[in-house]
C-alpha positions, 0 to 999 in steps of 0.5 A, spaced: 500 500 500 502 507 498 503 511 504 497 515 503 492 509 504 494 510 511 492 515 516 492 516 523 487 514 529 490 517 535 498 515 535 496 509 531 496 508 523 490 505 520 488 504 513 484 511 511 478 507 509 477 505 516 478 511 520 471 513 520 469 506 523 474 507 528 472 514 530 464 512 530 466 506 535 469 511 540 463 516 539 458 510 540 461 508 546 461 515 549 455 518 547 450 517 553 456 521 557 458 526 552 456 532 556 458 529 563 465 528 561 465 535 557 464 538 564 469 534 568 474 534 563 474 541 562 472 543 569 466 546 565 470 551 561 468 548 555 461 552 556 465 559 556 469 556 549 462 555 546 459 562 548 465 565 545 464 562 539 456 564 539 458 571 541 463 572 535 458 568 530 454 574 527 448 570 527 442 574 527 434 572 526 433 569 519 439 566 518 441 559 516 446 555 520 450 549 519 452 546 526 457 540 523 459 535 528 454 538 532 453 532 537 449 533 543 446 540 540 450 545 545 451 550 539 445 548 536 441 550 542 443 557 542 443 558 534 436 556 534 434 562 539 438 567 535 435 565 528 428 565 531 422 562 527 424 565 520 431 562 520 434 555 520 439 551 524 442 544 521 445 539 526 449 535 522 453 529 525 456 523 522 455 519 528 448 516 529 448 515 536 451 522 537 445 525 533 440 521 536 442 524 543 442 531 541 435 530 538 432 527 544 435 532 548 433 538 544 426 535 543 425 534 550 427 541 552 421 543 547 426 546 542 423 544 536 421 548 529 427 551 526 432 545 527 433 539 522 437 533 524 442 530 518 447 524 519 452 527 514 460 526 513 463 533 513 467 531 507 461 530 503 456 535 505 449 533 502 447 540 501 447 545 495 452 550 494 451 557 497 446 554 503 448 557 509 450 564 513 454 561 518 458 554 519 461 551 525 464 545 527 466 544 534 471 539 537 470 535 530 475 537 525 480 533 528 476 527 527 475 528 520 479 523 515 481 528 510 481 535 513 482 539 506 476 535 503 472 537 509 474 544 509 473 545 501 466 542 502 464 547 507 467 552 503 462 550 497 456 550 502 457 557 505 454 563 502 458 569 499 459 573 505 458 567 510 463 565 516 466 558 518 468 557 525 472 552 527 473 551 535 478 546 536 483 543 541 490 546 539 497 547 541 498 550 548 503 555 550 510 552 552 509 553 559 502 550 559 504 544 555 508 539 561 502 540 565 497 539 559 500 533 557 500 530 564 493 531 565 491 528 558 495 522 558 494 520 566 488 523 568 483 524 562 483 516 561 482 515 568 476 519 568 473 516 562 474 509 565 471 511 572 465 515 569 464 511 562 467 505 563 471 507 557 479 509 558 481 507 551 476 512 548 479 518 552 486 516 550 484 516 543 482 523 545 488 525 548 492 522 542 488 526 537 489 532 539 496 532 539 495 529 531 491 535 530 494 541 526 497 547 530 494 554 529 498 557 524 497 550 520 490 550 520 489 557 518 493 556 512 489 550 510 483 554 511 486 559 506 488 554 501 481 552 501 478 558 499 477 562 505 479 569 506 481 574 512 482 567 516 484 568 523 484 565 530 483 566 537 487 562 543 483 561 549 486 558 555 493 558 554 492 555 547 489 549 549 483 551 545 483 556 539 477 559 535 479 559 527 475 564 523 474 565 515 470 568 510 467 566 503 467 572 499 
């Protein structure tokens, strides 16, 4: 096999066509405790990261928003209120278990009417060209097999004048790195074992973060996909970064 027929799954190499299945297995395993683990892993700070993303989205009443890898619906919930009954939010996720959890939670909370749920691969988004005013992908891009292909797909379905927002773990500041590494590889898997019975999925999480492009690399990838005015904002000493780019 050629090298391009393999890709990384955490620190392991797997056949490219098998990565999506491996990632799916991870999220099938953790879907039911996903929100609990987010709170435990980040000490609740993930809520600040997401609020910052929403506040920088520029989404207004009547807008059409695509929330890729929307999981349990944290961003979709906020966007639904912003776009109102004249707008629309599409919660898309490649993983049926995550999508079902998100749909059930939002429906149980009475958030219906302007949300559509679509099982979709970010690399091949099943929407017409120029469909959305804003696209978000929060903590999902690192799990995508072909990130360049996914960014190109997002660019295609974004309307001219629209914004892509990528919220993702990134490369922390040098002073933070030793503490972050110790937490990621020693404590995080143990939290997963205790609260979900699954240490391996959280070992993968730590590894997948290390394999994800750093801030400048992702910024360049977005530019290469056609996005303009690309920038990023580091949060929590660079543990997480919000990348933004526009289609003109």
